[in-house]
FIVOMAR-982761 format. One record per residue (C-alpha): x, y, z; residue in three letters. Coordinates in steps of 0.1 Angstrom, whole numbers, plus 5000, padded with zeros to 4 digits. Each point is the difference from the previous one (the first is absolute). Last residue first. Layout:
XYZALA;...
END
This chain:
520549985039PRO;500449844965ALA;497449844987ALA;499049664999ARG;498049995029ALA;498450364998LEU;496249844992LEU;500349725030ALA;501650285023SER;497150224993ARG;497349745005LEU;501549935032LYS;500550365013PRO;496150044992GLU;498850365011SER;502750164984THR;501750275018ALA;503149884985ASP;498750094969ALA;499849734971LEU;496049865003TRP;498150385006ILE;503050124984GLY;498749914965PHE;497750285010PHE;502050235020LEU;502550044976ARG;497549994969SER;498050305013PHE;503450195008VAL;501049984967ALA;496550114982ASP;499049944966PRO;497549795007VAL;499449774969HIS;496549804999VAL;498749714988THR;502149814968ALA;498849664996ARG;502349715007GLY;497349845025GLN;499550305016HIS;503050274994TRP;502150255024PHE;502350334993ARG;501650145029ALA;501950315001GLY;502250164972THR;503650095020GLU;500349685022PRO;498149744980HIS;497549765014HIS;498449774978LEU;496749845011GLY;498249654989THR;496749915009ILE;499349624997ARG;496549834997GLU;500049605011GLY;497050045026ALA;498250334986LYS;501050375004VAL;497750285001ASP;501850264988PRO;503550185009PHE;501450294982ALA;497150194999GLN;499349985036GLN;503850075004MET;499550344985ALA;497250095021ALA;501849885032LEU;503350234988TRP;497650344999THR;498249925032GLN;503349945017GLY;501750304986GLN;497050225013ALA;499849825038PRO;503750075002SER;502249685002ILE;502549945030ASP;502549764998GLY;500649624994GLN;497349835017ARG;498050254974ARG;500449814974MET;498549695017GLU;496450215006GLU;500750084963LEU;500249654989SER;496849905018ARG;498050264981GLN;501049894967ALA;499849675007ILE;496650025014ASP;499150234966LYS;501249734980GLY;497749745018SER;501549655004LEU;499349614987GLU;502849755012ARG;503349894990LEU;501250324986TYR;503249994981ARG;502150345012LEU;502850104981GLU;502850275007LEU;501950164978VAL;503350185006LEU;502150334990SER;502250145025GLN;500450295024ARG;497049885022GLU;501949665004PHE;502650185019ARG;500949745029ARG;498749714983ALA;503150054972SER;499749964960PHE;502649934982GLY;498449854972PRO;496450125000ALA;497549865022VAL;496849734998TRP;498249955026LEU;497049754998SER;496649935023VAL;497449755008ASP;496950075012TYR;497549965031ILE;500449645010SER;497649985030LEU;501949835031GLY;498550275022PHE;502050244972PHE;502449874976ARG;502150204977MET;502349794979ARG;503550084989ALA;502650084970SER;503550124998GLY;502650214981SER;499449944968TRP;502050164973GLN;499350264980ALA;501450074964LEU;497450154981ALA;499050185029LEU;497650274975ALA;500049784975GLN;499549665015GLY;496850205020VAL;496649814981GLU;501749724996PRO;500449935040PRO;503349845008LEU;499749635001ALA;499849795037PRO;503349865014ALA;499049645008PRO;497149915026ALA;499849885038ASP;498150385009PRO;502150185026THR;498050075028GLN;498550325017ALA;497849995028VAL;497350245012ALA;498650045038SER;500450404994ALA;498850044969GLY;501550124970ALA;498349974965LEU;497649805014LEU;498450265023ALA;499250054967LEU;496149964996SER;497549754985SER;501449695009VAL;501450085033MET;497050155012CYS;498349634992PRO;502649815017ALA;500650135033ALA;497349875018ALA;500749624985GLN;503450065009ARG;499450135035LEU;497849705007PHE;502649744986GLN;502350145024ARG;497650025032ARG;498749654995PRO;496250034987LEU;497650035023THR;499550374992MET;498849904961ASN;500950264979PRO;496750204986THR;500049954962ALA;500350304977HIS;497350194987LYS;500550234964MET;
END
């Protein structure tokens, strides 16, 4: 697919935005690019995704944010946590994260970028990385604007994923689950503003 060549006579900010747009749409520099900004949407508390209701029936909404990159809206993300949740020990508690995509993205790119962000939190061997990448490629199909992916973290049984409410993959690996959800919630996240927005209603 050919992309239009940006007009070099455009003002610098507009030129950078036009030049970056094609790769932003097709790859997940979107999960956590260095220039991304998280903003809390002006909306009421969202409902807990029904697919996780039984697993986390008493979950409480903790916060929501919107991921933007060069002015492009990428996705809205919301976090629900169990009663008594503590942000400092997020990996020891059950939680639900939902991403509602605002543009079309490749599932393979989502998986690849996720693995890159997981590596920020610690060393991952090449073999382990390939195993986890394969699992995420099953978990994350290509998405269109308006579609959602839900993830459930359980500190003992690992991670479960749904696309549009349909179960995709269970990764029974607590380390994987901690690192994956740490993309948004760990101190080492590349998006501290987004993390703060998601944890706005949670205990420190």
